[in-house]
C-alpha positions as a LaTeX table, in Angstrom:
\begin{tabular}{lrrr}
\hline
Residue & $x$ (\AA) & $y$ (\AA) & $z$ (\AA) \\
\hline
Met1 & 16.97 & $-10.76$ & 6.61 \\
Ser2 & 16.33 & $-12.99$ & 9.61 \\
Arg3 & 20.19 & $-14.47$ & 10.19 \\
Ala4 & 19.61 & $-17.87$ & 8.19 \\
Leu5 & 16.65 & $-19.30$ & 10.19 \\
Lys6 & 16.12 & $-22.68$ & 9.63 \\
Leu7 & 13.35 & $-24.21$ & 8.18 \\
Leu8 & 12.16 & $-26.36$ & 10.91 \\
Asn9 & 12.78 & $-22.86$ & 13.11 \\
Leu10 & 10.63 & $-20.94$ & 11.34 \\
Ala11 & 8.28 & $-23.40$ & 11.23 \\
Lys12 & 7.98 & $-23.77$ & 14.70 \\
Lys13 & 8.00 & $-19.85$ & 15.23 \\
Leu14 & 4.83 & $-19.53$ & 13.40 \\
Thr15 & 3.52 & $-22.50$ & 14.96 \\
Asn16 & 4.13 & $-23.27$ & 18.56 \\
Thr17 & 5.81 & $-20.27$ & 20.02 \\
Glu18 & 4.16 & $-19.21$ & 23.49 \\
Asp19 & 3.03 & $-16.21$ & 22.03 \\
Asn20 & 0.37 & $-18.14$ & 19.73 \\
Lys21 & $-0.85$ & $-20.55$ & 21.97 \\
Asn22 & $-3.59$ & $-18.93$ & 23.01 \\
Ile23 & $-4.99$ & $-17.32$ & 19.74 \\
Pro24 & $-7.96$ & $-18.97$ & 18.56 \\
Pro25 & $-8.83$ & $-19.81$ & 15.28 \\
Leu26 & $-9.58$ & $-17.14$ & 12.83 \\
Thr27 & $-12.74$ & $-16.28$ & 10.41 \\
Asn28 & $-12.51$ & $-14.59$ & 7.37 \\
Lys29 & $-15.10$ & $-11.92$ & 8.40 \\
Asn30 & $-12.32$ & $-10.55$ & 10.98 \\
Val31 & $-9.98$ & $-10.05$ & 8.29 \\
Lys32 & $-7.76$ & $-12.56$ & 9.77 \\
Asn33 & $-6.10$ & $-13.52$ & 12.90 \\
Lys34 & $-2.40$ & $-12.93$ & 12.72 \\
Val35 & 0.04 & $-10.92$ & 10.61 \\
Ile36 & 3.56 & $-11.58$ & 10.94 \\
Thr37 & 5.56 & $-8.40$ & 10.26 \\
Arg38 & 9.07 & $-7.94$ & 10.36 \\
Val39 & 11.24 & $-4.99$ & 9.21 \\
Gln40 & 14.75 & $-4.97$ & 7.76 \\
Gln41 & 16.78 & $-1.86$ & 8.26 \\
Asn42 & 20.22 & $-4.14$ & 8.13 \\
Lys43 & 21.43 & $-4.43$ & 4.44 \\
Phe44 & 23.93 & $-7.12$ & 6.71 \\
Glu45 & 20.70 & $-8.87$ & 7.79 \\
Thr46 & 20.10 & $-12.04$ & 5.97 \\
Pro47 & 18.26 & $-10.87$ & 2.87 \\
His48 & 16.61 & $-14.44$ & 1.85 \\
Ser49 & 13.71 & $-14.47$ & 4.47 \\
Asp50 & 10.62 & $-14.35$ & 1.81 \\
Gln51 & 12.52 & $-17.01$ & 0.45 \\
Glu52 & 12.13 & $-19.16$ & 3.36 \\
Asp53 & 8.92 & $-17.95$ & 3.57 \\
Lys54 & 8.36 & $-19.65$ & $-0.12$ \\
Leu55 & 9.68 & $-22.64$ & 1.83 \\
Leu56 & 7.08 & $-22.38$ & 4.55 \\
Leu57 & 4.26 & $-22.04$ & 1.91 \\
Thr58 & 4.84 & $-25.67$ & 1.05 \\
Thr59 & 4.45 & $-26.96$ & 4.59 \\
Ile60 & 2.25 & $-24.77$ & 6.23 \\
Ser61 & $-1.06$ & $-24.42$ & 4.67 \\
Ser62 & $-2.72$ & $-21.94$ & 6.17 \\
Leu63 & 0.06 & $-19.33$ & 5.29 \\
Lys64 & $-0.57$ & $-17.02$ & 3.12 \\
Val65 & 3.01 & $-14.88$ & 1.70 \\
Ile66 & 2.55 & $-11.75$ & $-0.30$ \\
Val67 & 4.53 & $-8.97$ & $-1.41$ \\
Phe68 & 2.80 & $-5.35$ & $-2.30$ \\
Asp69 & 4.73 & $-2.08$ & $-3.50$ \\
Leu70 & 3.39 & 1.28 & $-5.28$ \\
Gln71 & 4.52 & 1.54 & $-8.77$ \\
Gln72 & 5.86 & 5.15 & $-9.95$ \\
Tyr73 & 3.01 & 7.40 & $-10.95$ \\
Leu74 & 2.16 & 6.46 & $-14.56$ \\
Pro75 & 1.65 & 9.86 & $-16.28$ \\
Thr76 & $-1.36$ & 11.04 & $-17.88$ \\
Pro77 & $-1.93$ & 11.79 & $-20.68$ \\
Asp78 & 1.40 & 9.77 & $-22.07$ \\
Leu79 & 2.28 & 12.25 & $-24.59$ \\
Lys80 & 5.35 & 12.32 & $-27.11$ \\
Thr81 & 6.38 & 15.85 & $-26.78$ \\
Asn82 & 8.48 & 17.83 & $-25.00$ \\
Ile83 & 5.60 & 20.09 & $-23.58$ \\
Val84 & 5.20 & 17.44 & $-21.08$ \\
Phe85 & 8.48 & 18.21 & $-19.16$ \\
Tyr86 & 7.06 & 22.05 & $-18.39$ \\
Lys87 & 3.49 & 20.78 & $-17.25$ \\
Cys88 & 1.79 & 18.74 & $-15.03$ \\
Gln89 & 0.23 & 15.96 & $-15.89$ \\
Leu90 & $-2.42$ & 13.52 & $-14.48$ \\
Ser91 & $-0.93$ & 11.03 & $-11.95$ \\
Thr92 & $-2.48$ & 7.34 & $-12.32$ \\
Tyr93 & $-1.10$ & 5.10 & $-9.43$ \\
Asn94 & $-0.99$ & 1.03 & $-9.43$ \\
Glu95 & $-0.28$ & $-0.71$ & $-6.12$ \\
Thr96 & 0.74 & $-4.07$ & $-6.89$ \\
Ile97 & 0.39 & $-7.22$ & $-4.99$ \\
Arg98 & 1.97 & $-10.44$ & $-5.97$ \\
Asp99 & 0.62 & $-13.63$ & $-4.24$ \\
Leu100 & 3.86 & $-15.71$ & $-3.40$ \\
Gly101 & 1.92 & $-19.11$ & $-3.09$ \\
Lys102 & $-0.40$ & $-18.81$ & $-5.93$ \\
Asn103 & 2.23 & $-17.20$ & $-8.16$ \\
Glu104 & $-0.65$ & $-14.54$ & $-9.10$ \\
Ser105 & $-0.01$ & $-10.56$ & $-9.65$ \\
Tyr106 & $-2.98$ & $-7.90$ & $-8.71$ \\
Cys107 & $-2.95$ & $-4.23$ & $-9.78$ \\
Tyr108 & $-5.49$ & $-1.80$ & $-7.81$ \\
Met109 & $-5.22$ & 1.12 & $-9.91$ \\
Trp110 & $-6.64$ & 4.87 & $-9.57$ \\
His111 & $-6.00$ & 8.29 & $-10.34$ \\
Glu112 & $-5.03$ & 11.29 & $-7.99$ \\
Ala113 & $-8.08$ & 13.09 & $-8.44$ \\
Ile114 & $-10.18$ & 9.55 & $-6.65$ \\
Ser115 & $-7.41$ & 9.32 & $-3.92$ \\
Gly116 & $-3.94$ & 10.02 & $-2.86$ \\
Arg117 & $-0.74$ & 7.61 & $-2.60$ \\
Gly118 & 0.04 & 7.79 & 1.23 \\
Ser119 & $-0.53$ & 5.12 & 3.99 \\
Asn120 & $-3.94$ & 5.68 & 3.87 \\
Glu121 & $-4.75$ & 4.36 & 0.24 \\
Val122 & $-2.26$ & 1.63 & 0.53 \\
Ala123 & $-3.62$ & 0.60 & 3.81 \\
Phe124 & $-7.16$ & 0.06 & 2.17 \\
Val125 & $-5.96$ & $-1.82$ & $-1.32$ \\
Leu126 & $-4.52$ & $-4.33$ & 1.41 \\
Tyr127 & $-7.42$ & $-4.60$ & 3.07 \\
Lys128 & $-9.71$ & $-5.34$ & 0.28 \\
Phe129 & $-7.27$ & $-7.37$ & $-1.31$ \\
Ile130 & $-7.58$ & $-9.46$ & 2.45 \\
Gln131 & $-11.56$ & $-9.06$ & 2.11 \\
Cys132 & $-11.80$ & $-10.50$ & $-1.31$ \\
Lys133 & $-8.58$ & $-13.06$ & $-2.02$ \\
Ile134 & $-7.68$ & $-14.70$ & 1.08 \\
Asp135 & $-9.50$ & $-18.01$ & 1.71 \\
Asn136 & $-10.58$ & $-18.57$ & 5.04 \\
Asn137 & $-8.68$ & $-21.34$ & 5.84 \\
Ile138 & $-5.67$ & $-18.92$ & 6.21 \\
Thr139 & $-4.85$ & $-17.83$ & 9.51 \\
Tyr140 & $-1.06$ & $-16.39$ & 9.15 \\
Leu141 & 0.02 & $-13.68$ & 6.81 \\
Ile142 & 3.51 & $-12.48$ & 6.10 \\
Asn143 & 3.29 & $-9.05$ & 4.06 \\
Tyr144 & 6.55 & $-7.85$ & 2.51 \\
Ser145 & 7.15 & $-3.98$ & 1.23 \\
Asp146 & 9.90 & $-1.58$ & 1.07 \\
Thr147 & 9.98 & 1.29 & 3.39 \\
Cys148 & 9.32 & 3.91 & 0.63 \\
Ser149 & 6.92 & 6.35 & 1.63 \\
Gly150 & 3.25 & 5.47 & 1.33 \\
Gln151 & 3.89 & 1.96 & 2.40 \\
Asn152 & 1.83 & 1.06 & 5.50 \\
Arg153 & 4.34 & 0.65 & 8.61 \\
Asn154 & 1.76 & $-1.22$ & 10.26 \\
Ile155 & 1.24 & $-4.73$ & 8.67 \\
Asn156 & 4.08 & $-5.73$ & 6.89 \\
Lys157 & 7.90 & $-7.11$ & 6.88 \\
Phe158 & 10.14 & $-4.01$ & 5.34 \\
Leu159 & 12.77 & $-4.83$ & 2.96 \\
Val160 & 15.44 & $-2.10$ & 2.53 \\
Pro161 & 14.87 & $-0.82$ & $-1.67$ \\
Glu162 & 18.78 & $-0.45$ & $-2.01$ \\
Tyr163 & 19.21 & $-3.86$ & $-1.16$ \\
Thr164 & 16.47 & $-5.83$ & $-2.25$ \\
His165 & 14.10 & $-6.56$ & $-5.32$ \\
Leu166 & 10.13 & $-7.72$ & $-4.64$ \\
Glu167 & 8.71 & $-9.60$ & $-7.13$ \\
Cys168 & 6.07 & $-7.00$ & $-7.90$ \\
Asn169 & 8.72 & $-4.91$ & $-8.90$ \\
Ser170 & 9.15 & $-7.19$ & $-11.67$ \\
Asp171 & 5.54 & $-6.75$ & $-12.68$ \\
His172 & 6.21 & $-2.97$ & $-12.79$ \\
Ser173 & 9.02 & $-3.46$ & $-14.99$ \\
Arg174 & 7.20 & $-5.22$ & $-17.27$ \\
Ile175 & 4.47 & $-2.64$ & $-17.61$ \\
Glu176 & 6.97 & 0.19 & $-18.20$ \\
Arg177 & 9.01 & $-2.06$ & $-21.12$ \\
Cys178 & 5.69 & $-3.02$ & $-22.88$ \\
Lys179 & 4.77 & 0.69 & $-23.00$ \\
Lys180 & 8.27 & 1.66 & $-24.29$ \\
Gln181 & 7.59 & $-0.95$ & $-26.95$ \\
Ser182 & 4.03 & $-0.09$ & $-27.84$ \\
Glu183 & 2.56 & 2.84 & $-29.77$ \\
Ser184 & $-0.47$ & 2.77 & $-27.63$ \\
Thr185 & $-2.42$ & 6.12 & $-26.64$ \\
Ile186 & $-2.72$ & 6.95 & $-23.05$ \\
Ser187 & $-5.29$ & 10.02 & $-22.61$ \\
Ile188 & $-7.04$ & 9.12 & $-19.30$ \\
Pro189 & $-6.56$ & 6.92 & $-16.74$ \\
Asn190 & $-8.75$ & 4.14 & $-18.28$ \\
Asp191 & $-6.47$ & 3.46 & $-21.08$ \\
Trp192 & $-3.85$ & 2.90 & $-18.23$ \\
Tyr193 & $-6.12$ & 0.57 & $-16.79$ \\
Asn194 & $-6.79$ & $-1.09$ & $-20.15$ \\
Phe195 & $-2.62$ & $-1.02$ & $-20.95$ \\
Val196 & $-2.02$ & $-3.17$ & $-17.73$ \\
Arg197 & $-4.64$ & $-5.58$ & $-18.55$ \\
Asn198 & $-3.16$ & $-6.64$ & $-21.69$ \\
Val199 & 0.36 & $-6.77$ & $-20.68$ \\
Arg200 & 1.47 & $-10.21$ & $-21.59$ \\
Gly201 & 3.86 & $-12.33$ & $-19.57$ \\
Lys202 & 3.79 & $-15.43$ & $-17.31$ \\
Ile203 & 1.84 & $-14.19$ & $-14.94$ \\
Pro204 & $-0.75$ & $-12.24$ & $-15.96$ \\
Leu205 & $-1.82$ & $-9.15$ & $-14.26$ \\
Lys206 & $-5.42$ & $-8.62$ & $-12.36$ \\
Ile207 & $-6.48$ & $-5.66$ & $-12.16$ \\
Thr208 & $-8.93$ & $-3.90$ & $-10.30$ \\
Glu209 & $-10.28$ & $-0.27$ & $-10.90$ \\
Met210 & $-10.68$ & 1.16 & $-7.44$ \\
Lys211 & $-13.46$ & 4.01 & $-7.17$ \\
Gln212 & $-13.31$ & 6.74 & $-4.64$ \\
Ile213 & $-16.25$ & 4.47 & $-2.58$ \\
Asp214 & $-13.47$ & 2.10 & $-2.35$ \\
Phe215 & $-11.49$ & 4.44 & 0.06 \\
Lys216 & $-11.92$ & 5.56 & 3.23 \\
Ser217 & $-10.10$ & 7.13 & 6.16 \\
Phe218 & $-8.94$ & 4.96 & 9.20 \\
Ser219 & $-8.22$ & 8.28 & 11.44 \\
Ser220 & $-11.64$ & 7.67 & 12.60 \\
Phe221 & $-10.27$ & 4.98 & 14.96 \\
Leu222 & $-7.63$ & 7.78 & 16.42 \\
Ser223 & $-10.21$ & 9.93 & 16.68 \\
Gly224 & $-12.50$ & 7.72 & 18.58 \\
Pro225 & $-11.43$ & 4.08 & 20.57 \\
Leu226 & $-7.54$ & 4.07 & 19.46 \\
Val227 & $-4.91$ & 6.50 & 20.42 \\
Lys228 & $-1.33$ & 6.23 & 19.00 \\
Trp229 & 0.85 & 6.09 & 22.31 \\
Thr230 & 4.27 & 6.61 & 22.56 \\
Leu231 & 4.65 & 4.46 & 25.62 \\
Asp232 & 4.27 & 0.56 & 25.69 \\
Thr233 & 2.61 & $-1.28$ & 29.07 \\
Asp234 & 5.79 & $-1.12$ & 30.57 \\
Lys235 & 6.13 & 2.67 & 29.97 \\
Glu236 & 8.87 & 2.55 & 28.22 \\
Lys237 & 9.18 & 5.07 & 25.41 \\
Val238 & 7.80 & 3.64 & 21.63 \\
Asn239 & 9.98 & 4.49 & 18.51 \\
Trp240 & 7.06 & 3.83 & 15.61 \\
Leu241 & 9.85 & 4.20 & 12.64 \\
Lys242 & 12.52 & 2.07 & 14.59 \\
Met243 & 9.82 & $-1.21$ & 14.87 \\
Thr244 & 11.53 & $-3.87$ & 12.76 \\
Trp245 & 9.12 & $-6.47$ & 13.67 \\
Ile246 & 5.25 & $-6.03$ & 14.15 \\
Arg247 & 3.15 & $-8.86$ & 14.99 \\
Tyr248 & $-0.93$ & $-8.72$ & 14.82 \\
Asp249 & $-3.57$ & $-10.91$ & 16.14 \\
Lys250 & $-7.28$ & $-11.47$ & 17.19 \\
Thr251 & $-7.06$ & $-9.08$ & 20.16 \\
Phe252 & $-8.36$ & $-5.76$ & 18.75 \\
Val253 & $-5.99$ & $-3.27$ & 20.68 \\
Ile254 & $-2.89$ & $-5.02$ & 21.25 \\
Ile255 & 0.18 & $-4.71$ & 19.32 \\
Lys256 & 3.63 & $-6.65$ & 19.78 \\
Phe257 & 6.51 & $-5.56$ & 17.94 \\
Lys258 & 10.65 & $-5.45$ & 18.18 \\
Tyr259 & 13.41 & $-3.19$ & 17.33 \\
Thr260 & 15.42 & $-5.95$ & 16.18 \\
Leu261 & 14.65 & $-9.47$ & 14.21 \\
Asn262 & 16.39 & $-11.61$ & 17.14 \\
Lys263 & 14.24 & $-14.06$ & 17.67 \\
Glu264 & 15.19 & $-14.81$ & 20.99 \\
Thr265 & 14.11 & $-10.79$ & 21.59 \\
Pro266 & 10.88 & $-10.77$ & 23.78 \\
Phe267 & 8.17 & $-8.62$ & 22.00 \\
Arg268 & 7.14 & $-5.37$ & 23.68 \\
Ile269 & 3.54 & $-5.13$ & 24.15 \\
Leu270 & 1.38 & $-1.80$ & 23.06 \\
Asp271 & $-2.28$ & $-1.14$ & 23.75 \\
Leu272 & $-3.71$ & 1.56 & 21.92 \\
Lys273 & $-7.02$ & 1.71 & 23.43 \\
Lys274 & $-7.88$ & 4.83 & 25.03 \\
Gly275 & $-10.22$ & 3.24 & 27.57 \\
Ala276 & $-13.46$ & 0.81 & 27.77 \\
Ile277 & $-14.33$ & 0.01 & 23.73 \\
Arg278 & $-17.88$ & $-0.54$ & 23.21 \\
Asn279 & $-18.57$ & $-0.41$ & 20.01 \\
Arg280 & $-15.35$ & $-0.27$ & 17.07 \\
Asn281 & $-15.93$ & 3.32 & 14.60 \\
Arg282 & $-16.11$ & 2.09 & 11.23 \\
Ala283 & $-13.34$ & 3.74 & 8.65 \\
Glu284 & $-15.23$ & 6.61 & 7.22 \\
Leu285 & $-15.39$ & 7.16 & 3.54 \\
Thr286 & $-12.65$ & 9.65 & 2.09 \\
Arg287 & $-14.32$ & 12.89 & 0.12 \\
Pro288 & $-13.10$ & 13.24 & $-3.47$ \\
Leu289 & $-9.48$ & 14.89 & $-3.86$ \\
Ser290 & $-9.97$ & 18.02 & $-5.43$ \\
Ile291 & $-6.65$ & 19.02 & $-8.05$ \\
Asp292 & $-4.25$ & 22.35 & $-7.85$ \\
Pro293 & $-5.70$ & 25.16 & $-10.04$ \\
Glu294 & $-2.34$ & 25.44 & $-11.97$ \\
Asn295 & $-2.49$ & 21.63 & $-12.72$ \\
Lys296 & $-5.67$ & 21.92 & $-14.26$ \\
Lys297 & $-4.56$ & 24.58 & $-16.28$ \\
Asp298 & $-1.91$ & 22.41 & $-17.24$ \\
Leu299 & $-4.02$ & 19.67 & $-18.42$ \\
Ile300 & $-6.54$ & 21.50 & $-20.27$ \\
Ser301 & $-3.73$ & 23.03 & $-22.57$ \\
Phe302 & $-3.07$ & 19.32 & $-23.33$ \\
Leu303 & $-6.62$ & 18.98 & $-25.26$ \\
Pro304 & $-5.57$ & 20.17 & $-28.77$ \\
Leu305 & $-3.15$ & 16.77 & $-28.46$ \\
Leu306 & $-6.06$ & 14.54 & $-27.63$ \\
Asp307 & $-9.31$ & 13.23 & $-29.59$ \\
Pro308 & $-12.06$ & 15.81 & $-28.58$ \\
Val309 & $-14.13$ & 12.67 & $-26.99$ \\
Tyr310 & $-11.63$ & 12.74 & $-23.84$ \\
His311 & $-11.59$ & 16.42 & $-22.99$ \\
Gln312 & $-14.88$ & 16.33 & $-21.05$ \\
Phe313 & $-13.04$ & 13.97 & $-18.94$ \\
Tyr314 & $-10.42$ & 16.62 & $-18.07$ \\
Lys315 & $-12.77$ & 19.85 & $-17.65$ \\
Asp316 & $-14.67$ & 17.59 & $-15.36$ \\
Leu317 & $-12.13$ & 17.46 & $-12.85$ \\
Lys318 & $-12.67$ & 19.24 & $-9.35$ \\
Thr319 & $-9.97$ & 21.71 & $-8.25$ \\
Asn320 & $-9.45$ & 23.36 & $-5.00$ \\
Ile321 & $-11.91$ & 26.45 & $-4.93$ \\
Arg322 & $-9.89$ & 27.75 & $-1.64$ \\
Ala323 & $-6.29$ & 27.53 & $-3.39$ \\
Ala324 & $-7.83$ & 29.11 & $-6.86$ \\
Met325 & $-9.43$ & 32.24 & $-4.87$ \\
Ile326 & $-5.43$ & 32.93 & $-2.69$ \\
Gln327 & $-4.35$ & 32.37 & $-6.29$ \\
Gln328 & $-6.52$ & 34.62 & $-8.03$ \\
Ser329 & $-5.91$ & 37.28 & $-4.99$ \\
Asp330 & $-2.21$ & 37.10 & $-5.28$ \\
Glu331 & $-2.74$ & 38.09 & $-8.97$ \\
Glu332 & $-4.39$ & 40.67 & $-8.36$ \\
Ser333 & $-2.32$ & 42.18 & $-5.54$ \\
Ser334 & 0.45 & 41.82 & $-8.39$ \\
Ser335 & $-1.11$ & 43.70 & $-10.81$ \\
Lys336 & $-1.65$ & 46.38 & $-8.45$ \\
Asp337 & 1.75 & 46.53 & $-7.42$ \\
\hline
\end{tabular}
């Protein structure tokens, strides 16, 4: 991915570049000082940067390298009947983070009635991981993910899915393989949480059940002190989707970026602030999600196939009232015709 950089040069880049000299030490409270970010867009670029970063872990004690990915949705309930091919199931989500240094895997799980699976959810899973799982001595954080929808483009090295395999993908494959071999019944999302918790392997899967209160919205920052500018500090146009290397440091509103992985190319600078920043906006809480009325109708139709103890869970799911009213109005209009 990074044109076969030698270990010595890569270590020097992380620790001794002019870009890093004026950065003060970090504390865990400011959610780390430095995030090194690169994006792989070209399959011909060396795809082993993560292996180089693994080697760096043995020489730089203040470095943390993680990979993360959102698993394909887990259907709930998981029924052994053809009826599910014609109806909608509830989606249970699993964002897995692999710590390459400690060789540990963390699964953050929730379902669609709690929150969605967009970049905001992915960002807050990472935020929760950084706050809870990264020690105070870590001053450099390198994140890997692919470029699939939902992966947050702001704090990662991105790998092209067709040509790379993230370590956490092995965790997902292990979950899917165990489910195929298991007779376990999955009736509600909590059954998935327990199932994944008990999946065996060399690397245990540590489960965190995400609650609605765990998800907040970063949109308050863009409506407050920050703005997503389309011009950099040199008044040159910015294409966010073409960024291949993004670097953050302790400076709250400044990011550095490149459209290339060439280490000789200077970083461009993007200032996100609107004006003077007195107080940083706090991320706002997201509201509980409601599901589509038709989806709930399908879920209710599964109840005869489930143990009665699980019926109330599906009956209590909230639906989009406005969508239901529009649907009812359409049905009434059709009946009159």
